[in-house]
Residue, then its C-alpha position, 0 to 999 in steps of 0.5 A: m901191784r900184781n902183774d896180770s899181763p900173763r893172763w891176757h893174750t898179746y894183741e897181734s898187729s897182723w894175722p896170716t891168711y887163714n884157709g878154711d873149708g871153702f873160704s879164706l880169711s885175711e887182713i887187708h889195708l884199704g888206704k884212708q877211711y873217713i866217717v862223713s856226716g851230713l846230707q847225702k847230696n852235700m857229701s856227693s857235691y864235696m867228695g865227688d861222684l863216688p858210688t855209694i854202696s848198700w847191701p847187697d851191692i858189690a863195691m868196685g874200684s878204689n874209692y867208694l862210700l859205704n852207707l852206714r845210716r841215713d846221714r852217715v857214710l864211711f869213705v874208703g879209698e886213697k883220696s885225702f880230705p880235711e877233717g872237721w866241719q866243712h861249712d860250705h857243704h854242711i858236712a863233718i869229716s873224721d879220719v877213722s883210718d886207725a879205728y877200723h881193722v878190715f878183714k877179707l873173707a873170700g871163697d865159695a863158702a864165705l857167705q856160709q861162714l858169715k851166716q854163722l856169725i849173723n843172719l845175712d841174705i843176699d836177696q834182702a836189700s838194706a840201705s845200711l851195711v852196719r850189722m849188729v853182732g851182740q853189742h858190736e857193730l860190723i860193716i859188711y859188704r861185698h867187694q870186687e866179686e860176689d863171693t868176697f866180703l869185706i868186714h870193717v871192725l873196730r880195732p879192739q874187737a878185731e882179734a875176737l872176730w878173727q878167732y870166731l871166724t877161724t874156729k867156726s870153720 
């Protein structure tokens, strides 16, 4: 069998901070990430009173829920939860901490950099943080400050997103 490995770029498990014109891009580690499916009221009663972030809310603190769909959120934080069906609360929990890579895009030109990737409008509210880029789903939201964005991307797509954001500056 022929060896094609030299034809493919080797996946890098980490990237240095990239400083563009008016923005910086870096990878960050947020702790645990869980997909939680079920009714919102059941999630809240099980997971505690955590803020649920929609667009264009700003996520504050170290534990919060990201609104993905009507019946699905992504928990981000330091808490741990048992995986599987939680019968008493009628919710399902899946640990996806290793499934998503998270990038931090910050600076005065961060929004403009994102707009090269996708149409985003701070003034247009949306319940969901999921944005489609081609056939890929990204979870995009503001974090701690108005000009700081976190982007959750599936690990196999992380390098392509990094390359796109660092070459379109």
